[in-house]
C-alpha positions as CSV (number, residue, x, y, z in Angstrom):
1,M,0.0,0.0,0.0
2,S,1.1,3.6,-0.6
3,E,2.2,5.9,2.3
4,P,-0.5,8.0,3.9
5,T,-1.2,11.2,1.9
6,S,-1.0,13.4,5.0
7,P,2.2,14.4,6.8
8,S,0.7,13.6,10.1
9,S,0.6,9.9,10.9
10,P,-2.1,8.3,13.0
11,T,-1.4,7.9,16.6
12,P,-0.2,4.4,17.5
13,G,-3.0,2.4,19.0
14,A,-5.7,4.7,17.7
15,S,-7.5,1.8,15.9
16,A,-11.0,3.1,16.7
17,D,-10.0,6.0,14.4
18,T,-8.9,3.7,11.6
19,M,-11.1,1.8,9.2
20,T,-10.3,-0.8,6.6
21,V,-12.5,-0.9,3.5
22,R,-12.6,-3.8,1.0
23,G,-14.1,-2.4,-2.2
24,G,-15.1,-3.2,-5.7
25,V,-18.7,-4.3,-4.9
26,P,-21.8,-2.3,-5.7
27,V,-23.6,-1.1,-2.6
28,E,-27.3,-1.6,-1.9
29,G,-29.6,-0.8,0.9
30,E,-31.8,1.7,2.7
31,L,-30.8,4.5,5.2
32,V,-32.7,6.9,7.4
33,I,-31.4,10.5,7.4
34,R,-32.0,12.6,10.5
35,G,-31.6,16.3,11.4
36,S,-29.2,18.4,9.4
37,K,-25.7,18.9,10.7
38,N,-25.8,22.5,9.3
39,A,-29.2,23.3,11.0
40,L,-29.5,21.4,14.3
41,P,-26.6,23.0,16.3
42,K,-27.7,26.5,15.2
43,M,-31.2,25.9,16.5
44,M,-29.7,24.8,19.8
45,V,-28.0,28.2,19.9
46,A,-31.3,29.9,19.1
47,A,-32.7,28.3,22.3
48,L,-30.3,30.4,24.3
49,L,-32.1,33.6,23.2
50,T,-34.9,32.8,25.6
51,A,-35.3,31.7,29.2
52,E,-38.2,29.4,28.2
53,P,-37.9,25.7,27.4
54,C,-37.2,24.7,23.8
55,T,-37.6,21.3,22.2
56,L,-36.0,20.0,19.0
57,T,-36.8,16.6,17.4
58,N,-35.4,14.5,14.6
59,I,-32.0,14.7,16.2
60,S,-28.7,13.3,14.8
61,T,-26.0,12.0,17.2
62,I,-23.1,13.9,15.7
63,R,-20.1,15.4,17.5
64,D,-21.0,19.0,17.0
65,I,-24.0,18.4,19.3
66,E,-21.7,17.4,22.1
67,V,-19.8,20.7,21.7
68,V,-23.0,22.8,21.8
69,D,-24.2,20.7,24.8
70,E,-21.1,21.6,26.7
71,L,-21.4,25.3,25.7
72,I,-25.0,25.5,26.9
73,R,-24.1,23.9,30.3
74,L,-21.1,26.3,30.7
75,T,-23.3,29.3,30.2
76,G,-25.8,28.1,32.8
77,G,-28.4,26.2,30.8
78,T,-29.6,22.6,30.9
79,V,-29.8,20.1,28.0
80,E,-31.9,16.9,28.3
81,H,-31.6,14.2,25.6
82,D,-34.5,11.7,25.2
83,A,-34.3,9.3,22.1
84,D,-34.4,11.7,19.1
85,R,-35.4,14.7,21.2
86,I,-33.5,17.5,22.9
87,R,-34.9,19.9,25.5
88,I,-33.0,23.1,26.3
89,T,-33.7,25.5,29.0
90,A,-31.5,28.6,29.5
91,G,-33.2,30.3,32.4
92,S,-29.9,32.1,33.2
93,F,-26.9,32.9,31.0
94,T,-23.3,33.6,31.9
95,A,-20.8,34.9,29.3
96,L,-18.0,32.4,28.5
97,G,-14.5,33.2,29.7
98,E,-11.4,33.3,27.4
99,V,-10.2,29.7,28.3
100,D,-13.6,28.1,27.5
101,V,-14.1,30.2,24.4
102,E,-10.7,29.3,22.9
103,R,-11.2,25.6,23.6
104,L,-14.7,25.4,22.2
105,H,-13.9,27.5,19.2
106,N,-11.0,25.2,18.4
107,A,-13.4,22.3,18.4
108,S,-16.1,23.7,16.2
109,R,-17.1,26.9,14.4
110,I,-20.6,26.8,16.0
111,P,-19.7,28.6,19.3
112,V,-18.9,31.8,17.5
113,L,-22.6,32.0,16.8
114,T,-23.3,32.5,20.5
115,T,-21.6,36.0,20.3
116,A,-24.8,37.8,19.5
117,V,-26.7,35.8,22.1
118,S,-24.1,36.7,24.8
119,L,-24.3,40.4,23.9
120,H,-28.1,40.3,24.2
121,R,-28.1,38.5,27.6
122,T,-25.0,39.8,29.3
123,G,-23.8,42.9,27.3
124,E,-20.4,41.2,26.6
125,A,-18.8,38.4,24.6
126,V,-15.4,37.0,23.7
127,V,-14.5,35.6,20.3
128,A,-11.6,33.4,19.1
129,A,-10.7,32.1,15.7
130,P,-13.2,29.4,14.8
131,G,-12.4,25.7,14.3
132,G,-14.1,23.1,12.0
133,C,-12.8,21.4,8.9
134,A,-9.5,22.3,7.2
135,I,-10.9,23.5,3.9
136,G,-9.5,27.0,3.9
137,P,-9.6,30.0,6.2
138,R,-12.9,30.8,7.9
139,P,-12.2,34.1,9.5
140,V,-14.7,35.9,11.7
141,D,-14.4,39.1,9.8
142,F,-18.0,38.9,8.4
143,H,-19.4,38.1,11.8
144,M,-17.6,41.1,13.3
145,S,-18.8,43.4,10.6
146,V,-22.3,42.4,11.2
147,L,-22.0,42.9,15.0
148,R,-20.3,46.3,14.7
149,A,-23.0,47.5,12.3
150,L,-25.6,46.6,14.9
151,G,-23.8,48.5,17.6
152,A,-21.2,46.2,19.2
153,H,-17.8,47.6,20.2
154,D,-14.8,45.3,20.0
155,D,-11.3,45.3,21.5
156,H,-8.6,43.0,20.3
157,R,-6.0,41.8,22.8
158,D,-4.0,38.6,23.3
159,G,-5.4,36.9,20.3
160,M,-9.0,37.3,21.5
161,I,-11.8,39.7,20.5
162,H,-13.7,41.2,23.4
163,L,-17.1,42.7,22.5
164,R,-19.6,44.8,24.5
165,A,-23.0,46.4,23.8
166,D,-25.6,48.0,26.1
167,R,-28.2,47.3,23.4
168,L,-27.9,46.3,19.8
169,H,-29.8,48.5,17.3
170,G,-31.1,48.0,13.8
171,A,-28.9,48.5,10.8
172,R,-28.7,47.9,7.0
173,I,-25.8,45.6,6.1
174,D,-24.6,44.4,2.7
175,L,-22.5,41.2,2.8
176,P,-19.6,41.0,0.3
177,F,-20.3,37.3,0.0
178,P,-23.5,35.4,1.1
179,S,-21.9,33.8,4.1
180,V,-24.0,31.3,6.0
181,G,-22.3,32.0,9.3
182,A,-22.6,35.8,9.0
183,T,-26.3,35.4,8.0
184,E,-26.9,33.3,11.1
185,Q,-25.1,35.8,13.3
186,F,-27.2,38.6,11.8
187,L,-30.4,36.8,12.6
188,F,-29.4,36.1,16.2
189,A,-28.4,39.8,16.6
190,A,-31.2,41.4,14.8
191,V,-34.2,39.6,16.3
192,L,-33.7,41.3,19.7
193,A,-32.1,44.5,18.5
194,E,-33.9,47.8,18.7
195,G,-35.6,48.8,15.5
196,D,-35.4,47.4,11.9
197,S,-32.5,45.6,10.3
198,E,-31.8,44.5,6.8
199,L,-29.2,42.1,5.4
200,A,-28.5,42.3,1.7
201,N,-26.7,39.4,-0.2
202,A,-27.7,37.0,2.6
203,A,-27.4,33.2,2.5
204,I,-30.7,31.6,1.8
205,E,-29.9,27.9,2.2
206,P,-32.7,25.6,3.3
207,E,-31.0,25.3,6.7
208,I,-31.1,29.1,7.1
209,L,-34.9,29.1,6.2
210,D,-35.4,26.4,8.8
211,L,-33.6,28.5,11.4
212,I,-35.8,31.4,10.5
213,A,-38.9,29.2,11.0
214,V,-37.6,28.4,14.5
215,L,-37.0,32.1,15.3
216,Q,-40.5,32.9,14.0
217,K,-42.0,30.3,16.4
218,M,-40.1,32.1,19.2
219,G,-41.8,35.4,18.3
220,A,-39.4,37.0,15.9
221,L,-40.5,39.2,13.0
222,I,-38.5,38.1,9.9
223,S,-39.2,38.3,6.2
224,V,-37.1,36.9,3.3
225,E,-37.4,39.2,0.4
226,P,-36.3,38.7,-3.3
227,N,-32.6,39.2,-4.3
228,R,-31.2,37.6,-1.1
229,T,-32.5,40.2,1.3
230,I,-33.6,39.4,4.9
231,R,-35.5,42.0,6.9
232,V,-36.0,41.8,10.7
233,T,-38.0,44.0,13.1
234,G,-36.5,43.5,16.6
235,V,-38.7,42.4,19.5
236,K,-38.2,42.8,23.2
237,E,-38.2,39.1,24.1
238,L,-38.6,35.7,22.6
239,G,-40.3,32.5,23.9
240,G,-39.9,28.8,23.7
241,F,-40.5,26.5,20.7
242,E,-40.9,23.0,19.5
243,H,-39.5,22.1,16.1
244,R,-38.6,19.2,13.9
245,V,-35.2,19.7,12.2
246,I,-35.1,19.3,8.5
247,G,-33.3,16.2,7.1
248,D,-29.6,16.5,6.1
249,R,-29.5,17.0,2.4
250,L,-25.7,17.0,2.4
251,E,-25.5,13.6,4.0
252,A,-28.1,12.3,1.5
253,A,-26.1,13.5,-1.4
254,S,-23.0,11.8,0.0
255,W,-24.7,8.4,0.0
256,A,-26.1,9.0,-3.4
257,S,-22.6,9.7,-4.7
258,L,-21.5,6.4,-3.2
259,A,-24.2,4.6,-5.1
260,L,-23.2,6.3,-8.3
261,A,-19.5,5.5,-7.9
262,T,-20.0,1.8,-7.2
263,G,-22.9,1.2,-9.6
264,G,-25.1,0.3,-6.7
265,A,-28.5,1.5,-5.4
266,I,-29.2,3.4,-2.1
267,T,-32.6,4.6,-0.8
268,V,-32.5,7.5,1.7
269,R,-35.5,8.4,3.9
270,G,-36.0,11.7,5.6
271,V,-34.9,14.4,3.2
272,Q,-37.0,16.8,1.0
273,Q,-36.8,16.6,-2.8
274,Q,-37.0,20.4,-3.2
275,D,-33.9,20.9,-0.9
276,M,-31.9,18.7,-3.3
277,S,-33.3,19.8,-6.7
278,T,-30.0,21.1,-8.0
279,F,-28.1,18.0,-6.9
280,L,-30.8,15.7,-8.5
281,N,-30.5,17.5,-11.8
282,V,-26.7,17.1,-11.9
283,Y,-26.9,13.5,-10.7
284,R,-29.2,12.6,-13.6
285,R,-26.9,14.5,-16.1
286,A,-24.0,12.4,-15.0
287,G,-25.8,9.2,-15.7
288,G,-27.5,8.5,-12.4
289,D,-31.2,8.2,-11.8
290,F,-33.6,8.2,-8.9
291,T,-37.2,7.7,-7.9
292,I,-39.0,9.8,-5.4
293,D,-42.1,8.8,-3.3
294,A,-45.3,10.8,-3.3
295,D,-44.4,13.1,-0.4
296,G,-40.9,13.8,-1.6
297,R,-39.2,12.5,1.5
298,T,-37.8,9.2,0.2
299,I,-35.4,9.1,-2.7
300,S,-33.9,6.0,-4.3
301,F,-30.6,6.6,-6.1
302,R,-29.0,4.3,-8.7
303,R,-26.7,4.4,-11.7
304,A,-28.8,4.4,-14.9
305,R,-26.1,3.6,-17.4
306,R,-23.0,1.4,-17.4
307,M,-20.6,4.3,-18.0
308,L,-21.1,7.7,-16.4
309,R,-21.1,10.9,-18.4
310,P,-18.4,13.6,-17.7
311,L,-19.6,17.1,-16.6
312,A,-18.6,20.7,-16.2
313,L,-19.4,21.4,-12.6
314,E,-19.2,24.7,-10.7
315,T,-20.0,25.0,-7.0
316,D,-22.0,28.0,-5.6
317,V,-24.1,29.1,-2.7
318,H,-27.7,27.9,-2.6
319,P,-29.5,27.4,-5.0
320,G,-26.3,26.4,-6.8
321,F,-24.4,23.1,-6.5
322,M,-23.3,23.0,-2.9
323,T,-19.6,22.9,-2.0
324,D,-20.4,20.1,0.5
325,W,-21.7,18.0,-2.4
326,Q,-18.6,18.4,-4.4
327,S,-15.9,16.0,-3.1
328,P,-18.1,12.8,-2.9
329,F,-19.7,13.6,-6.3
330,V,-16.4,14.4,-8.0
331,T,-15.0,11.1,-6.7
332,A,-17.8,9.4,-8.5
333,L,-16.9,11.3,-11.7
334,T,-13.5,9.5,-11.7
335,Q,-15.6,6.7,-13.2
336,A,-17.1,8.9,-16.0
337,E,-16.0,8.3,-19.6
338,G,-14.2,11.5,-20.6
339,V,-13.1,14.8,-19.1
340,S,-14.9,16.5,-16.2
341,V,-14.1,20.1,-15.2
342,V,-14.7,21.3,-11.6
343,H,-14.7,24.9,-10.4
344,E,-14.9,25.4,-6.6
345,T,-16.0,29.0,-5.9
346,V,-17.0,28.8,-2.1
347,Y,-13.9,27.4,-0.3
348,E,-10.5,28.0,-1.8
349,D,-8.8,24.9,-0.4
350,R,-11.5,22.3,-0.9
351,L,-9.7,20.4,-3.7
352,G,-6.9,19.1,-1.4
353,Y,-8.6,15.7,-1.3
354,T,-7.8,15.1,-5.0
355,E,-4.2,14.3,-4.0
356,A,-5.4,11.2,-2.1
357,L,-7.6,10.2,-5.0
358,R,-4.5,10.2,-7.3
359,T,-3.0,7.7,-4.8
360,L,-5.9,5.4,-5.5
361,G,-5.3,5.8,-9.3
362,A,-7.5,8.7,-10.3
363,Q,-6.3,11.1,-13.0
364,I,-6.9,14.6,-11.6
365,Q,-5.0,17.8,-12.1
366,V,-5.7,20.9,-10.0
367,F,-5.3,24.5,-11.4
368,T,-5.3,28.1,-10.0
369,E,-7.3,29.4,-12.9
370,C,-11.1,29.7,-12.8
371,L,-12.2,26.8,-15.1
372,G,-15.8,27.7,-15.2
373,P,-18.2,30.4,-16.4
374,T,-17.9,32.4,-13.2
375,R,-14.8,34.6,-12.5
376,C,-14.7,33.8,-8.8
377,R,-13.0,35.6,-5.9
378,F,-10.2,33.1,-5.9
379,G,-9.1,33.6,-9.5
380,A,-6.5,36.3,-8.8
381,A,-5.3,34.8,-5.5
382,N,-3.3,31.8,-6.7
383,H,-5.5,29.3,-5.0
384,R,-5.7,25.8,-6.5
385,H,-9.5,25.8,-6.9
386,S,-10.2,24.2,-10.2
387,A,-9.7,20.6,-11.3
388,V,-9.8,18.5,-14.4
389,V,-10.8,14.8,-14.0
390,V,-10.1,12.3,-16.7
391,G,-11.9,9.0,-16.6
392,P,-12.8,6.3,-16.3
393,T,-9.9,5.1,-14.1
394,K,-9.6,1.8,-12.3
395,L,-9.2,2.6,-8.6
396,H,-7.1,0.4,-6.3
397,G,-6.7,0.2,-2.6
398,A,-4.4,2.7,-0.7
399,E,-3.7,4.1,2.7
400,L,-5.3,7.5,3.4
401,V,-5.6,10.1,6.1
402,V,-8.8,12.1,6.4
403,P,-8.2,15.9,6.3
404,D,-11.8,17.1,6.6
405,L,-15.4,15.9,6.8
406,R,-16.6,15.9,3.2
407,A,-13.1,14.8,1.9
408,G,-13.2,12.0,4.4
409,F,-16.5,10.7,2.9
410,S,-15.0,11.0,-0.6
411,Y,-12.2,8.7,0.6
412,V,-14.8,6.2,1.7
413,V,-16.6,6.5,-1.7
414,A,-13.3,5.9,-3.5
415,A,-12.3,3.0,-1.3
416,A,-15.7,1.3,-1.8
417,A,-15.4,1.7,-5.6
418,A,-11.7,0.6,-5.6
419,D,-10.5,-2.9,-6.1
420,G,-8.7,-4.3,-3.0
421,E,-8.2,-3.1,0.5
422,S,-7.9,0.6,1.7
423,V,-6.9,1.7,5.1
424,I,-8.4,5.1,6.1
425,H,-7.0,6.9,9.2
426,G,-8.9,9.7,11.0
427,V,-12.4,8.4,10.3
428,G,-13.5,9.7,13.7
429,L,-13.8,13.1,12.0
430,L,-16.7,11.7,10.0
431,D,-18.7,11.5,13.3
432,R,-18.9,15.3,13.1
433,G,-21.4,15.1,10.2
434,Y,-22.5,11.5,9.7
435,A,-24.5,9.9,12.6
436,D,-24.0,6.1,13.0
437,F,-21.5,6.2,10.1
438,R,-20.1,2.7,10.5
439,S,-23.5,1.0,11.0
440,K,-24.8,2.8,7.9
441,L,-21.9,1.4,5.9
442,S,-22.8,-2.1,7.0
443,A,-26.5,-1.5,6.1
444,I,-25.6,-0.9,2.5
445,G,-23.1,-3.7,2.2
446,V,-19.8,-1.9,2.4
447,D,-17.2,-4.5,3.7
448,H,-15.3,-2.7,6.4
449,S,-13.7,-3.2,9.7
C-alpha cells in the first residue's frame, strides 16, 4: 500500500479512528437521514435567546451536538436528551471566559454564533478564531462586521476579541459574500435588536430558512425578500418553541454519490426533494437516476447507465451546486467516460482531497485558474480551486488520512469503488457530520472493519 497522503501519521493504538474498506462491490440498501448537521446546532444556539424551554426533534447523534451541549451547560443552561429529542432551558446565561471560548472555538465553528446571544443576555462576549474542517480559512471578519454595524464595540487583545454592547440596534448591512455563518449571526443579533434591520446578499440555504422558522416560532419578525434580502424587526423578548429539524440533504447526497461510484443502489429516507433539486439534476446529467415517493421524503438513487457521463461542474451558494456535495460527487466522476471540469467557488482549499484520489489511481489535475463560467473571488489569488478529472480510471486500494469531513467521505466513496483493500485513518472526523456512520456502511453492504 502507498504511504499516507497526510504528513501527520495516525497515533499508535488509535485503531478506533482507523477503518479498513474492502471495495469493488456495488452497494445496496436503505438508510434513514435525520436532522441536518448544518441546521441542528444553530437551532440549539437559538434556544439560548430565551429563558423558556425549547424542544428539538429528529436529532442526529453527531459530534457538533456534544460541543453545543457543553457550551449550553457552561453558560448556565440545561440540556436533556431523550431518544431523538433535545430539550434546552437557558433560564440564566453567563458569558463564557477566554479559556472556554478558545477551547470550544477550536473544536467547532458553532460557538462563534453565540456571540450575539451573549451580547443580548450579558452585554459582553469573547470571540476566538473558529475551528471546524481544514478546507480554507474561515475568518470571523464577516461576523464582526455584522455585529459592529448593529452597535457592538470590540477590543482586540492577546489573540481574542472582546465585545460589548448595552443594546444592539437595527442597521442595514450588505455582505460582500452570502456567508451562511454571517447570516446566522445577523439573525441572532437582529431579532432582539432595537428597530429594523436589513441584510443584503444574505445566504438563503434551506438550513437558514429552517432556522428562520424556529425564530418565528419564538416570536421574531423576519421576512425573506427577493434578491437575497432578509428584513428583521426587533422584538423585546422571545419565547420557547418545539421544532422538527429538516433532514440532512448534504448527507443524503454523499450516500447518493457512493451509489453512483460503485454502480449500486441506495434509498434514503427523511430528506426533502426540493432541498436537493440542484443535486438531483446534476446526478441525472452524470448518468445516475432516482425515484421519489409521493411526499418527496424518500429518494432511491442508482446508476442508470454502465458508463457515467463527464460534466462541467461549478459550486456555488444555494440554490447552486453546494460545495459540500462536491468532493463525494467528483469522486464518482472518476468513473465517467471523458473529461470533467470542476470549479470550486466557495472554499479556496476544498480540492486538497484530490491528491489522495490520485494515490488510488484517479487522474486529476488541479489548477489556480477559474475553469468555469464564473470569474470567482479566488481567481486572482493563486488558489488551486479548479480541477480536471479524466476517466474512467480503475481505482485500487491505498492508505489515506482524512483531512476534513466531506473529503473524508469522498475517501470512503473511492475505497468502496476501488479494487482491493484501503486503510483510512482519521475516520473519527466523519462523526462530526454522519450519525452512526459505520452502521450505515454495514446497512448498504460496504465491507469494512
